[in-house]
N, C-alpha and C positions, 0 to 999 in steps of 0.2 A: 659501393660499400654496403654490407649487410646491416640491417637495423639491429641495435643492441637487444639482447635477450633479457627481458625483465623477469626476475624471479623474486617473489616475496618471501623473506625469511620466515621459517616456521611453517611453511605450506607444504602440501603434498604434491609431488610431481604428477603431471597428467599421464605419465606412462604407467601409473599404477593400474594393473589389470582389473577390469570389471568394477570400476568405481570404488568409492570408499565404503560401500555397504559391507557390513560384517558378514562372515559366513553364517548361513542359516540352514537348519535341517527341515525347514518348512517345505511341504510338498503340495499344499492347497492354498487357495486364496484365503480361506477362513483362518488357516494357521498363521499366515503372514499378518493378517489383520489383528489376530489375537496377540501375537508377539509384539507388534508395533503400537497397538492402540491408536492407530491413525484415524479410525472412524470417529473417535471421540472429538478430534480436531475438526473434522468435516461437519459433524453434527453441531459443534459450537459455532461454526461459520454460518450454518443455516439458521441457527437460533439468534445469533447476534446481529446479522445483517439482514435488513429488510430488502425484499426484491432481489435484483441482480441474478435472476434465474439463469441466464446464459453463462454468466461468469462462474456461478457455483457449479454448474454442470461441467464446464471446462476444467475446473479445479479437480472435480471428481474423475474426469477422464485422464488427467495427468497423473493423479494418484493411482488410478487403475493401471496405467502404463508402467509406473514404477513398481507396483506390486507384481505384475507379470514379469517384469525384468528381473526381479529378485528370484522368482521361480525358475526363470531361464538360466540365471547364474548358477543356481543350485544344481541344475542339470548339465552345466558346462557348455551352454549354448551361446553365451555371449562373452565377447572378449573386450568390448569397449563400452564405456558408460554412455548413456544418452545425453544429448545436449539439453540443458535445462534452463538456459538463459531465456528471459521473457521480456515482453513489452506490454505494459498496461496503458491503454489510452482512454481518455475520457475527461470530462470537465471536473473542476475541483469539487471535493466533497462527495465523490461517488464511491468511496470505500477502497481506493487503490492501496493506500498504506496498510489498512486493516487486513486486506486480503494478502498482501505481501508478508505480513507478520504470521498469518496462519500458514502460508505456503512455506515459510522458513521452518515452522514447527513440523509440518508434514514431512519435509525433506529430512529433517533431523530424525524423526521417529522411524523413518524407513532406511536410515543409515546412509543417506546420500550427502549429508554434510555433518561435520563433526560436532558442531556446537548448536546450530539452529538459531543463532541470534540474527537480528536485523540491524544493519547500519544504514541509516537514511541520510543522504547528502544532496547538495545542489552544486552547481558550477563553482561557487565560491570556495567550497571545501576541497576542490580538486585542482583548480587553476590558479597559478601564481600571478603576481603583478610585474615580475621582472625576469630576465634571463636566469635560468638555473633554479627558479623557485617552484616551478610546476611539478617536476619529476619527484622531488622529496614529498611534496604535499600529497600527490596522487598515490605514491607508494605507501605513505603512512596510513592513508584511508584504507587502502587495499589490505594492509597488514592487520588493521583492526577488524576488517570484514572477513578475513580468511576463516574457513570453517563454518561460514554462514551465508547470509544473503546481503548483497550490496544493492540498495535501492536508490537510484539516481533520479530525483524528481526534476521535471522540466529539462530533460537530458539534451534537448536541441540547443540549449544555450551554450553547450560545450563548443559548438561549431559556429564561428562567425567569419564567413568567407569574405565579407566586406572589409575586414580589418586584417591586413597582412602581418601586423605585429602582434596579433592575438596568440596566446599560448594554449588555447583550448585544444588545438590539434595535437599537441604533445601529450596531453592527458588522454585523448582518444587513442593514440597509438599505444600507450602503455596499457590501457584498458583492453584493447584488442588482443595484445599478446597474452595477457594474463587470462582473459576469457577463453582463449584457445589452449594455452599450455598448462593452465592450472584449473581447468574446469571441474576436476574431481574434488576440488576443495573450496570452490566459490561459485555461487550462482548470482548473476547480475540481472536485476530487473530495471529496465528503463521505463520512465513514466512521463506522461504529458498529454497535451492536446493532440488529438488524432491527426489533424491536418499538418501540424508542425512536425510531428514525429515522422509522418510520411515523407515530408520534404527532407528531413534530417537523414533518413535512410537512403533516399535517392542520391544525396550528396556523399554518403558514407557507405558504399556497398559492402565494405568489409565488416562493418558493424551489423548491417542487415543480414548478412549471411550467417552470422553467429547467433541470431535470435531464432529460437525454435518455436516459441509459442507466443502468439499475439492475442491478447484479451482486450476487448472493447467494453468499457463500463458505461452503460446507458445512464441518462439523467433519471432521477426519481420522478414518479407521477405525484400529483397533489395528495392522493390518498396515501401513497407510501411515505411522503414527507410528514403527513399527519401521524402516521404510525410511528415513525422515527421520533417525532416530538414526544409522543407518549412514553416511549422507551427511555428517552433521555431524562424526562422528568422523574420517572420511576427510579432510575439509577441514582438520582440526586435526592430522592425522598420528597418529591413535590408531586402535585397533581393539579389537573384543571378543575376548577370549581364549576358550579352551574353556569352554563352559557359561555364559559371561557374557551372550551374546545371549538365551538362554533365561531367565536371571535378569532381564534387562531387560524381556522380554515379561511376566513375572510382575509386575514393578514397574508396568508400564503398566496392567495389569488392576486392580491395587490403587489406583493413582492416579486412574484414570478414575472410580472409585466415590466419590472424595472431591470436595468442592466446589472451585470456583475453578480448574478445570483450564483451561489456556490453550494447548492444542494444541502446535504446534511450539515455542512459547516455554517451556512447561513441560518439554518434552523437552530443550531446551538447558540449562535450569536443572538438571535431573536429571543430565545428563552432566557439567556443571561440578562438581557436588558429588561425582560419582564420581571425577573427575580429582583433586579435593582429597584424597579418601581414598586414591587410588593414590599421590599425592605423599607423604602422611604415612607410608604403609606403606614406601615406598622410602627415605624420609628416615631412618627408624628403623634401617635396616640400613647404618650409615655406612661400614663398612670393606669392603663388597662392591663389586666393580667392576660397574657396571650396564651391561647389554647394550642394544642398540637395542630388542630385544624387550621387555626389562624396562620401558624408558622409554615404550613406545608401547602397551602392552597393559593393558586393564582386565580384572580378574578377577571371577568371580562374587561374591567377598567385597566387592569395591569397590561392587558394586550392592546386595547384600543388607544392607549396613550402614545403608541408608536406614531411617528410623524408620517408613516405611509398612509394612515387613514386621513391625513390632511393633504395628501398629494405630494409630500416631500419624498426624498430618496434615501432616508435613513430610518 
């Protein structure tokens, strides 16, 4: 018996010739870039994300492919849209979700998706707890994501071969059909740890064959993490006071030696805790008029109060 065909209401059929990109009179790369303003998104990616040079280059390569495909379409040279489903691998806090957001915007500006929004989900958003629950959940998520990008974090949790009563396989089968039959209206990005994603693909060759682009996100170096901290503080209108930047560098060295470090995510958590300590310090001095410098400056003491300096794990 043939598997049922899943079609998401309101979506564009995969049979649409030459993808969903609108007709264009552009004849040069410069004209496509001018019409789409896609370079502004890539420049923003460079500006906002520290490091990740291989990832940024790969995004530019994909954008270049899409620009050239638009010129081919204009010449009548292409009949089928390129496969744009992707896999982002790397440790937590390495920028995967941020890059997925920018990728959605690039695809939208070049006309490959209608809306350019990102729907980020995990297994719990797709897989039900009882018979007949998974298909409606998965199709509802896909309906929301149509016209944009579906980002599935820790996608390997969809597949649990050790549990024969698990419903994740049903979600995978629906995803596979939609990724193939409606790829002109939806781009799926799977994300997670590299070793687990490799195992997932070995167990699900159908999924592996639909992923055209694999991007590996490296961990940040200590210097890059320090730069990220400075950017985060600036966005929150804070700054390191005298000696605080050196104290934070010491903190990073200690924290990197501990388990469960999550790159930029751990940096943000550490800064949030430092802000809490600064607030408690200022709060205790109730009668003093606080200056702008007082309110925006983190001191070495705000950093060194972390239990990591005492050999603890928080």
